[in-house]
N, C-alpha and C positions, 0 to 999 in steps of 0.2 A: 482388188482390196486384199489385204493380208492381215488376218487376225487369228485367234485360236478358239476352237470349240471342241468339246469332248463328248463322246457317246460311248456308253458301256454296252457290250453285247449282252442281251438277255432275251427279249421277246420281239420278234418282227419276222416277216416272211422275206425270204430272198431266193432268187433263182440263179443257178450257176451251171455253166457248161452243158446246157441242154437238159439237165436233170432238175426236177423240181425238188429242192431240198427244203424241208420245213425247219428253218433255223429260228429259234425263239430269241427275239431281241427286244429290249426296251431302251428308251432313251434315258440316260442318266447324266446330268451335267456334274462335273467335278472341277474344282479349282486347281488341282494339282495332278500332274501325270507326266511320266517320262516316256510314255508309249508313243509309237509312231502316229502321225496324223495325216489325214487327207487334207490337201490344200485346194481351196476353191478360189480361183482367181481368173477373171475374164481374159486378161492378156495372155497368161500362160496356157489356159485351156484353148484359146483360139489358135495359138501358135502350134501346139502339139496336134490339135485337130487338123490343121493345115498339113502337117507332116503325114498324118495317118490316112486322110480321106482318099488321096490318089491310090494308095496301096489297097485300101478296102474296095474301092471301085474296080480296080484291076482284078480283084479276087471275087467280084460279083457279090459283095456284101453290102448291106444297107448303110452306106457310109454316113448319111445324114442322121441316122438314128442310133449311132454307137457313141456313147459318152466317153469322155476322157477323165481319168482320175489320176491326180498327182499325189504321191505319198511323201510326206516329210520325213523320209528315212535316208540317211546319208550313205547307204550301201548301194552297190550297183545291182539293180533289179528291174525287171519289166515283165508284164504279163498281159495277154490278150485273151479274153473269154470269148466263147463262140457267139458272136453277134451281140454281146452284152456290154463290152467296154474295153478300153485300153487302160492298163494300170502301169504307171511308171514311177519309180523312185526318183526323188529329186537328186539323189547321189549320181544317178546315171545322167541326168540332165546337166548337172554341174560339171561332172568330169568329162562329158563328151566334148570333143574338140571341134565338132562341126555339126550342123543340122543333119548332114548325110549319115553320120554315125547313128543318130537316134532313129532316123528313117530306116536304116538297115536293120536295127533291132526290131522295130515294129513290123517290118516285112518278114523277119524270121518268125516272130510270134504268130503272125497271120498264117504262116505256113503250117503251124500246128492245127489251126482251124481247118484249113483245106485238107490236111491229112486225116481228119477225123480222129485226132488223138484224144480229144476231150471225151468223145463218146466211148472210147475204149476204157476210160476210167470209171464208167458207170457201175460196173460190177463191184469195183473196189469201194465205191461210195456206198453202195447198198449194203455191203458187209461191214462197213466201218461203224464204230460207235459214234454217238453224238459228239463226244469230246474230240474224237479224231476228225470228224467232219468240220467242227468248229475251228480246230487248229488249222486244218487244210485251207478253209476259206479265208480266215483272218490272216493266216500266215502269208498269203499272197495278196493281202489287202483287197479281197474281192468280197462282195456280198453285202456291203453296207455303204449307204450314201449319206453324206452330211445332210442332216435335216434342217439346218439353219444357215441360209445364205447370207444372213446378217454378218456372218463371219465366214472365214474361208478355210477352216480346218476342222476335222472331226477325228478325235482320238479313238482308236479301236483297241480294246484289250486283247492282246495276243495270248492264245492258249497253247501251252506246250503239251504235246501228246506223242506217245511213242509211235503212233502210226502216221504222223504228219509227213515225214520225209518220204515214205514209200508212196503215199498218195500224190505227193507233189512231183515226184520224179518222172521224167520222160526217159525212154530207152535211148541208147545211142543211135539205133536205127531210126527212131522217130526224129531225133535231132538232125540227122543227116537228111531225112526227108524234108524237114522244115527248112533246112538250108537251101536245098534245091528249089523249093517253092519260092523262097525269098529272092533268090537270084533271078528266077523267072519274072516275079512281080516287079523287081527293080528294073529289069530290062524292058518290061512291058510299059512301064511308066517313064522310060527314057532317063532313068537315074543311075548314077554310078553305084556299083556294089563295093566300092573301095571302103566306104564307111563301115560296112558289116565286117570286112576283113580287119580294119583297124580296131574295131571293138573287140573282136576275137583275140587280136594280138595283145590288147590291153589286158584282157582276162588271162591270157597265157602268161604274161609277165607278172601279174599281180598274184596269181594263185600260189606262187612259190614264196611270197613274202609273208612272214609270220605276222599275225595280228591284223592283216588287211581285211576289212570287213566285206568280203565278196563271196563268202561261203554260201549264202542263200541262193544266189543265181547259179553258181557252179554245182551245188548239190542237186538242183532241180534240172539243170541243163548241162549234162556232162560234156566237157570240151575235149576233143582229141586232136592230135597233130594231123590226122587224116582229114578231118573236117576243115581245118585251116588250109591245108594244101588244095582241097577242092575249091574253096572260095578264091584262093590266090590264083589258081589256074583259070577260073572264070574271069577274074579281073583282067588277067593278061590277054584274054580273047575278046572281052566285051567291047563293043563300039562306044559304050557310054562310060568307060572306066575313068576317063580323065575329065568328065563333065563336072564342073564346079558348082557349088551352091551360089545362087545370086547374092551379090553384096548386101542387098536389103534384108535378105533372109538371115545372113550371117549376123548382121547388126541386131535383128530381132532376137536371135538366139543368145547373143551376148547380153542383151538387156534382160532376158529371162534369167540368165545365170546371175547377173548382178542383183536382181530383185530377190532371188532365193538366198544368195549369199548374204546380202544386206539384212534380210529379215531373220534368218535362222542362225547365222554365225555370230560369235562374240564380236563386239565392237573393235577390239584390238586386232582381231584377225581380218575383219573387213577393211580396216585402215591399212593393214599390211598389203592386202590385195589391191585396194583402191585408195592409195595415199592421197592426201589433200593436194599434193602437187600435180596430180593427174586431173586435168580439167576436161577430159573427154566426156561425152554424153553418158557412156556406160558407167564410168567411175562415179560420176556425180549421182547417177540413178541408184547405184548401190549404196552410196553414203546417205541418200535420202531415207532409205528404209532402215539403215543402221541407227541413224540419229532418232528416227521415229520410235524404234523399238526401245531405245534407251531413254525415252521421254524427253529428248531434246527437240521439242516440237518446233520452236522458233528457228533453230538451225536447219531442221529438215525443210520447213516451209520456205526459208530463204533460198535454199538450193533449188527447190521445186519451182519457185517463182522465176528464178533465173532460167531454168529449162523451158518454162512456158513462154518466156519472152523470146527465146530463140526458136522454139518449136510450138507456135500457137495453135497448131491443128492436131495436136496429139491427144486423143481421147483419154489415154491411160494416165497422163499427167493430171488432167482435170478430174478424173475419177478419184485418184489418190488425194488430191487437194480437197475434194468434197468429203472424203472420209475423215481426214484430219480436222477439217473445220467442224464437221458434225460432232466428232468426239470432243471438240473443244467448246461445244455449246454455241457455236456461231451458225445457227441453223439456216437463217435466211441466205447467207452467202454460200453455205454448203449446198443448198438447193440450186443456186445459180451455177455453181461449179459442176454439179451432176447434170444439170440440164445441158450445159455445153458439151459434156462428155457424150451424152445421148445424141445430141445433134451431130456430133462427129462420128459416132458409131451406133447408129439407130438399131442395128440388128443384134446387139449384145444384150441379151435379156438380164444378165446378172447386173449390169450397170443400171438398167431400167429399174430393177428391183431396189437397188440402193437409192436411186432417186425417189422411189415411192416411200421408202423408210424416212428419208429426209423430209419429204412433203408431210408425212404424218406427224413428224416431230414438230413441224412448224405450226401445227394447230390452226391452219388457215382453211376455212371451209371451201374457198374457191379452188383449192388444190386437190380436194378429195376425189373428184371424178378422174383426174389424171392418175392419181395414186392407185386407185382401184384398177384402172385400165392396165397400168404397168405390172401390178401384182398378178392380175389374172393372166397377163401375157407370160409372166414367169411360170405360173402354175400349169399353163398349157405345155410347157417344156418339162416341168418337173412336178407332175400331178400328185406324187406321193410325198412331197416335201411338207412335213407337218408344220414347220415354223412359217412357211409361206402362207398356209391356211390360217394360221394364227394372226399373221399380219393383216390378212384380208378381213378377218373378223373384227379386228380393231378399226380398220377403215370403214366397214359398214356400220360399226357401232357409232363412230363419230358422225356418220351420215344419218343415223337414226333409223336404219333399216333393220328391224329386229328379226325378220324372217331370214334374211341373208346372213345376218350375224350368227344366228343359231345354226344355219346350215354350214357356214364356214367353220364354226367351232366343232360341229360334228365331224367334219372332214379332218380337222386338226386332231381330234381325239382318236378317230379310227386309225389314222396313220401313225399315231403314237402308241397304239396297242391299248388304249384306255377305252375298252368296249362299253362298260357301263355308262361312262360319261358320254360316249358317242350316242348311245341310245337316248339318253336324256335330252341332249341337244337336238337330235334328229326328230324326236317326238314333238318338241317345242316348235321346230321348223314346220312340221306338217300341219300344225294348228294355225300357222300364220300365212304360209305360202298358199297361192291359189291351188285348190284341189285338182290333181291330175296334171298339173303343169310339169315341165321337165325338171324344174328345181324340186318340186314336191316329190316326184318320183325318185329323184336322187336321194332325198332325205329318207324315203321309205326303204330304198335299197340299202342304205347305211344301217338302218335298224335291223334289217333281216340278216345282213352280213355279220354285224356285231353279235347278234343273238346266236348265230351259228358258231362263231368263234368261242363264245363263252361256253357253249355246250361241249366243244371239243377239248376244253382244258382238262 
């Protein structure tokens, strides 16, 4: 699913690169913003996760517990925090010519983790002002997670600070070290290092072009001819140099690019890239999102139905059909579309969450148990997602379970930084839930935590 959601930096806790940074953030929705956004999309996240996991496992990192964040910024940029997540700009995904290029970049960023380069920034972080730290974290799109999976993007207000660039920058020695680690990881996973070389060559070509928006990555990851020679020499010797990406992976990569281009680029540009005369799967997929964004829903639905007729086992086609139907007020058939998507991809909790939202919108009491189950499954994966807790409160409210409604609202409030509200809901929950039960204890813990946070203000 692809929609827009905005969050303003103010009060919330975030952890970054092994250092506990107290960064105050509050949620604030706004209807207008030109700032970069985080994209939440099951198809894209799954694909990039598949790129990253073999690299993380080869590096002995907890691959299954490292989230993927895609940033709706059309510049070339990527970042990996120490065990905390992969951050990749859509500009890198769109401009990449193969999955192997993105995998090479992820391998390089993982090399920074293995080199301990994040830990070496700790002293700088301790000496930095709050504004510099804020600019540092938000400048690389790290430290804030979209709190509403109803939608798939979260806008973060970028803060300019004089210390941001020095905090972000790695030394040339650290870059060379990360390159060596990347080459080792790619060999260890039996993948070509040619993609990393190609990405560096793209950077080398573009850094000389005036106005090309690549300065962010180059300013933080200084590129040298020596580094390129090192990678080129490795490619010449590696037994995996000519290993190609599987055709099905290439198709998935092209679909991801079409989705991003279709959703974020102007319609005229989309139709230039994917003209109506191009009836390939990828081109039609791109046009579906372009017509959807320009509110030509009937046209988008017609193309999508054609794709479903040809590819009836594609969960992401059903997922997006469910989204369009739900937004059009056709709730019952939206539920059916989402259910089919879940049957085809039962392990994608974002799709299950969307199914739950559709079920709640249907106002059908027989669907409440499944809706609650799907939301709770989502929250097991994203326990700090405030809007997930709000949806759970709505579900329990429809069920008439006041104790669980109050507990879910307390979770929503505490994860939104609304500590007085969290105390109020948690106190109500403790009066209803069985004394001493796990849920009662959780409500009591929320009260204690919220009171501590209020005292620390």
